[in-house]
C-alpha positions as a Markdown table, in Angstrom:
| # | Residue | x | y | z |
|---|---|---|---|---|
| 1 | Unk | 42.1 | 118.7 | 11.6 |
| 2 | Unk | 42.7 | 122.1 | 9.8 |
| 3 | Unk | 40.7 | 124.9 | 11.0 |
| 4 | Unk | 38.1 | 125.2 | 8.1 |
| 5 | Unk | 37.3 | 121.3 | 8.8 |
| 6 | Unk | 37.1 | 121.7 | 12.3 |
| 7 | Unk | 35.1 | 124.7 | 12.2 |
| 8 | Unk | 33.0 | 122.8 | 9.7 |
| 9 | Unk | 32.9 | 119.7 | 12.0 |
| 10 | Unk | 31.6 | 122.0 | 14.6 |
| 11 | Unk | 29.1 | 123.8 | 12.9 |
| 12 | Unk | 27.4 | 120.8 | 11.3 |
| 13 | Unk | 28.6 | 117.3 | 12.6 |
| 14 | Unk | 28.9 | 118.2 | 16.3 |
| 15 | Unk | 25.4 | 118.3 | 16.7 |
| 16 | Unk | 24.1 | 115.5 | 14.8 |
| 17 | Unk | 26.7 | 113.4 | 16.7 |
| 18 | Unk | 25.5 | 115.1 | 20.1 |
| 19 | Unk | 22.3 | 114.1 | 19.2 |
| 20 | Unk | 22.8 | 110.6 | 18.2 |
| 21 | Unk | 25.3 | 109.4 | 20.4 |
| 22 | Unk | 26.6 | 112.2 | 23.5 |
| 23 | Unk | 24.9 | 111.3 | 26.7 |
| 24 | Unk | 27.1 | 113.5 | 28.6 |
| 25 | Unk | 30.3 | 115.6 | 28.9 |
| 26 | Unk | 31.7 | 116.5 | 32.0 |
| 27 | Unk | 35.0 | 118.4 | 32.7 |
| 28 | Unk | 34.9 | 120.9 | 29.6 |
| 29 | Unk | 36.9 | 123.5 | 31.9 |
| 30 | Unk | 40.1 | 121.5 | 32.2 |
| 31 | Unk | 40.9 | 121.8 | 28.5 |
| 32 | Unk | 44.0 | 123.6 | 28.3 |
| 33 | Unk | 44.2 | 126.7 | 26.0 |
| 34 | Unk | 47.9 | 126.0 | 24.6 |
| 35 | Unk | 48.7 | 122.9 | 22.7 |
| 36 | Unk | 48.4 | 119.8 | 24.2 |
| 37 | Unk | 48.0 | 116.0 | 24.2 |
| 38 | Unk | 44.7 | 114.3 | 24.5 |
| 39 | Unk | 44.8 | 111.0 | 25.9 |
| 40 | Unk | 42.0 | 108.7 | 25.9 |
| 41 | Unk | 40.8 | 105.0 | 26.2 |
| 42 | Unk | 40.5 | 103.4 | 22.9 |
| 43 | Unk | 37.4 | 101.1 | 22.7 |
| 44 | Unk | 35.7 | 101.8 | 19.2 |
| 45 | Unk | 36.5 | 103.9 | 16.0 |
| 46 | Unk | 33.8 | 106.2 | 17.3 |
| 47 | Unk | 36.3 | 107.3 | 19.9 |
| 48 | Unk | 37.6 | 109.4 | 17.3 |
| 49 | Unk | 34.1 | 111.0 | 16.8 |
| 50 | Unk | 34.0 | 111.6 | 20.8 |
| 51 | Unk | 37.2 | 113.1 | 21.4 |
| 52 | Unk | 37.3 | 115.4 | 18.1 |
| 53 | Unk | 33.3 | 116.3 | 19.6 |
| 54 | Unk | 34.8 | 117.8 | 22.8 |
| 55 | Unk | 38.3 | 120.2 | 21.1 |
| 56 | Unk | 36.5 | 121.4 | 17.9 |
| 57 | Unk | 36.8 | 124.0 | 16.3 |
| 58 | Unk | 40.0 | 124.5 | 17.3 |
| 59 | Unk | 42.8 | 122.2 | 15.2 |
| 60 | Unk | 43.4 | 119.2 | 16.2 |
| 61 | Unk | 45.0 | 116.0 | 14.9 |
| 62 | Unk | 44.7 | 112.2 | 15.0 |
| 63 | Unk | 47.7 | 109.9 | 14.2 |
| 64 | Unk | 46.2 | 106.9 | 12.3 |
| 65 | Unk | 47.4 | 103.9 | 10.9 |
| 66 | Unk | 48.2 | 103.2 | 7.4 |
| 67 | Unk | 49.0 | 99.2 | 7.8 |
| 68 | Unk | 45.6 | 97.8 | 8.2 |
| 69 | Unk | 42.3 | 97.7 | 5.7 |
| 70 | Unk | 42.5 | 97.0 | 1.9 |
| 71 | Unk | 40.1 | 97.9 | -0.9 |
| 72 | Unk | 36.9 | 99.8 | -0.2 |
| 73 | Unk | 38.2 | 100.4 | 3.7 |
| 74 | Unk | 41.2 | 101.5 | 2.7 |
| 75 | Unk | 39.9 | 104.1 | 0.2 |
| 76 | Unk | 37.3 | 105.5 | 2.9 |
| 77 | Unk | 40.1 | 105.7 | 5.2 |
| 78 | Unk | 42.4 | 107.4 | 2.8 |
| 79 | Unk | 39.6 | 110.3 | 2.4 |
| 80 | Unk | 38.6 | 110.6 | 6.0 |
| 81 | Unk | 43.0 | 111.0 | 6.2 |
| 82 | Unk | 42.7 | 113.5 | 4.1 |
| 83 | Unk | 40.0 | 116.0 | 5.0 |
| 84 | Unk | 41.0 | 115.1 | 8.8 |
| 85 | Unk | 44.9 | 115.9 | 8.1 |
| 86 | Unk | 45.8 | 113.0 | 10.1 |
| 87 | Unk | 49.3 | 112.0 | 10.7 |
| 88 | Unk | 50.0 | 108.8 | 8.9 |
| 89 | Unk | 52.0 | 106.0 | 11.0 |
| 90 | Unk | 52.7 | 102.6 | 9.5 |
| 91 | Unk | 52.9 | 100.4 | 12.8 |
| 92 | Unk | 55.5 | 98.2 | 11.2 |
| 93 | Unk | 58.2 | 100.8 | 10.3 |
| 94 | Unk | 60.4 | 102.5 | 12.6 |
| 95 | Unk | 61.3 | 105.2 | 10.4 |
| 96 | Unk | 57.4 | 106.0 | 10.0 |
| 97 | Unk | 57.0 | 105.7 | 14.2 |
| 98 | Unk | 59.8 | 108.4 | 14.3 |
| 99 | Unk | 58.4 | 110.8 | 11.4 |
| 100 | Unk | 54.8 | 110.6 | 13.0 |
| 101 | Unk | 56.6 | 111.8 | 16.2 |
| 102 | Unk | 58.2 | 114.5 | 15.1 |
| 103 | Unk | 54.8 | 115.9 | 13.0 |
| 104 | Unk | 52.8 | 115.9 | 16.6 |
| 105 | Unk | 55.4 | 117.5 | 18.3 |
| 106 | Unk | 55.9 | 120.2 | 15.8 |
| 107 | Unk | 52.0 | 120.8 | 15.9 |
| 108 | Unk | 51.9 | 120.9 | 19.8 |
| 109 | Unk | 54.6 | 123.2 | 19.9 |
| 110 | Unk | 52.3 | 125.4 | 17.2 |
| 111 | Unk | 49.5 | 125.4 | 19.8 |
| 112 | Unk | 47.5 | 122.5 | 18.4 |
| 113 | Unk | 45.9 | 119.7 | 19.9 |
| 114 | Unk | 47.3 | 116.0 | 19.0 |
| 115 | Unk | 44.9 | 113.1 | 20.0 |
| 116 | Unk | 46.5 | 110.0 | 20.8 |
| 117 | Unk | 45.1 | 106.8 | 22.5 |
| 118 | Unk | 48.3 | 105.3 | 24.7 |
| 119 | Unk | 47.1 | 101.5 | 24.4 |
| 120 | Unk | 47.9 | 101.9 | 20.7 |
| 121 | Unk | 44.7 | 99.7 | 18.8 |
| 122 | Unk | 41.1 | 99.1 | 20.2 |
| 123 | Unk | 40.0 | 96.9 | 22.8 |
| 124 | Unk | 39.0 | 93.5 | 22.0 |
| 125 | Unk | 37.2 | 92.7 | 25.7 |
| 126 | Unk | 36.0 | 96.5 | 26.6 |
| 127 | Unk | 38.6 | 96.6 | 29.3 |
| 128 | Unk | 41.4 | 98.9 | 29.3 |
| 129 | Unk | 44.8 | 97.6 | 27.8 |
| 130 | Unk | 48.1 | 98.4 | 28.6 |
| 131 | Unk | 49.8 | 102.0 | 27.8 |
| 132 | Unk | 52.6 | 102.6 | 25.4 |
| 133 | Unk | 55.2 | 105.0 | 25.7 |
| 134 | Unk | 54.1 | 107.7 | 22.4 |
| 135 | Unk | 52.6 | 109.8 | 24.8 |
| 136 | Unk | 55.4 | 110.3 | 27.4 |
| 137 | Unk | 57.9 | 110.5 | 24.4 |
| 138 | Unk | 55.9 | 113.6 | 22.9 |
| 139 | Unk | 55.8 | 114.5 | 26.3 |
| 140 | Unk | 59.0 | 114.8 | 27.0 |
| 141 | Unk | 59.6 | 116.3 | 23.9 |
| 142 | Unk | 57.2 | 119.4 | 23.8 |
| 143 | Unk | 56.6 | 119.8 | 27.5 |
| 144 | Unk | 53.0 | 120.0 | 26.7 |
| 145 | Unk | 50.2 | 119.0 | 29.5 |
| 146 | Unk | 48.6 | 115.8 | 28.9 |
| 147 | Unk | 45.0 | 116.2 | 29.1 |
| 148 | Unk | 43.6 | 112.6 | 30.5 |
| 149 | Unk | 39.9 | 111.6 | 29.0 |
| 150 | Unk | 37.8 | 108.9 | 29.9 |
| 151 | Unk | 35.5 | 107.4 | 27.1 |
| 152 | Unk | 32.4 | 105.4 | 28.0 |
| 153 | Unk | 29.8 | 103.7 | 26.0 |
| 154 | Unk | 31.4 | 103.6 | 22.5 |
| 155 | Unk | 32.5 | 99.8 | 22.7 |
| 156 | Unk | 28.6 | 99.0 | 23.3 |
| 157 | Unk | 27.9 | 100.5 | 20.1 |
| 158 | Unk | 30.6 | 100.0 | 17.9 |
| 159 | Unk | 33.5 | 97.0 | 19.0 |
| 160 | Unk | 35.9 | 95.8 | 16.8 |
| 161 | Unk | 34.3 | 93.8 | 14.2 |
| 162 | Unk | 30.9 | 94.6 | 15.4 |
| 163 | Unk | 27.8 | 96.6 | 13.9 |
| 164 | Unk | 27.1 | 100.2 | 14.9 |
| 165 | Unk | 24.5 | 100.9 | 17.1 |
| 166 | Unk | 22.5 | 104.0 | 17.2 |
| 167 | Unk | 22.2 | 104.7 | 21.0 |
| 168 | Unk | 22.7 | 107.9 | 23.2 |
| 169 | Unk | 24.5 | 106.3 | 25.8 |
| 170 | Unk | 28.3 | 107.9 | 25.3 |
| 171 | Unk | 29.8 | 109.5 | 28.2 |
| 172 | Unk | 33.0 | 111.6 | 28.0 |
| 173 | Unk | 34.5 | 112.3 | 31.6 |
| 174 | Unk | 37.7 | 115.0 | 31.1 |
| 175 | Unk | 40.2 | 115.1 | 33.4 |
| 176 | Unk | 42.4 | 117.9 | 34.7 |
| 177 | Unk | 45.7 | 118.6 | 33.0 |
| 178 | Unk | 48.8 | 117.0 | 34.0 |
| 179 | Unk | 51.9 | 118.6 | 33.7 |
| 180 | Unk | 54.4 | 116.7 | 35.6 |
| 181 | Unk | 56.9 | 119.0 | 35.8 |
| 182 | Unk | 59.2 | 116.4 | 38.1 |
| 183 | Unk | 59.3 | 113.7 | 35.3 |
| 184 | Unk | 60.0 | 116.6 | 32.5 |
| 185 | Unk | 62.8 | 118.4 | 34.5 |
| 186 | Unk | 64.6 | 114.7 | 35.4 |
| 187 | Unk | 64.4 | 113.6 | 31.8 |
| 188 | Unk | 66.2 | 116.7 | 31.0 |
| 189 | Unk | 69.5 | 115.5 | 32.6 |
| 190 | Unk | 69.4 | 111.8 | 31.2 |
| 191 | Unk | 70.7 | 110.0 | 27.8 |
| 192 | Unk | 67.4 | 109.0 | 26.1 |
| 193 | Unk | 69.2 | 105.7 | 25.8 |
| 194 | Unk | 69.5 | 104.9 | 29.0 |
| 195 | Unk | 67.4 | 102.7 | 31.3 |
| 196 | Unk | 66.7 | 105.7 | 33.8 |
| 197 | Unk | 64.8 | 107.7 | 31.0 |
| 198 | Unk | 62.6 | 104.7 | 30.2 |
| 199 | Unk | 62.1 | 104.1 | 33.9 |
| 200 | Unk | 60.9 | 108.0 | 33.0 |
| 201 | Unk | 59.1 | 107.0 | 30.3 |
| 202 | Unk | 57.1 | 104.2 | 32.1 |
| 203 | Unk | 55.9 | 106.1 | 35.6 |
| 204 | Unk | 54.7 | 108.8 | 33.3 |
| 205 | Unk | 52.6 | 106.2 | 30.8 |
| 206 | Unk | 51.5 | 104.1 | 34.5 |
| 207 | Unk | 50.2 | 107.7 | 35.7 |
| 208 | Unk | 48.2 | 108.6 | 32.4 |
| 209 | Unk | 46.3 | 105.2 | 32.4 |
| 210 | Unk | 45.8 | 105.3 | 35.9 |
| 211 | Unk | 44.1 | 108.7 | 35.1 |
| 212 | Unk | 42.1 | 107.0 | 32.5 |
| 213 | Unk | 41.0 | 104.7 | 34.0 |
| 214 | Unk | 39.5 | 106.6 | 36.7 |
| 215 | Unk | 37.9 | 108.6 | 34.4 |
| 216 | Unk | 36.1 | 105.9 | 32.7 |
| 217 | Unk | 34.5 | 104.6 | 36.0 |
| 218 | Unk | 33.6 | 107.8 | 37.4 |
| 219 | Unk | 29.9 | 108.7 | 37.2 |
């Protein structure tokens, strides 16, 4: 999301979102000043609005899938992607995955924010699923802090396949940044194709997901 559009959202969209959906936000003081990776649970398309809500007017970027939707839904998605400068990802293409990963790394190194949902897709049950390694891979390439965020209420308002409800019930808990210096230094000494490197990716992902789970149960 380029600066102009982010400021537009801050001035015009954020007050509307706050009025109709957001009940409470805790932990804003935990947001790093430098570029970082925001990692949140994923229950609904409203999660993009909720995570954007807490970081505008700073430049922030989402990674969005391009391998679903047709017709009007696809057109609407592409319009949103254009204005929000979304990093496009075809989940069925390994080349697309690598390209999206490299774009995210470049943006974070520039001092921007990349917003990711480690589960990779929206939950169909309301419960948090297993995390994938994308956030961990970007972290090991950038060393940027990971900001865990727990979102509550968006599943009730717009579950996958459901209809939107307007209700001010969304709560957002922002955790303390994860720097994971031990894992970062260890990974620098290991071949990326090795089993030990994969183990580090798994350990980092487990720590991220545990933090997110704790934040979703926090009052």
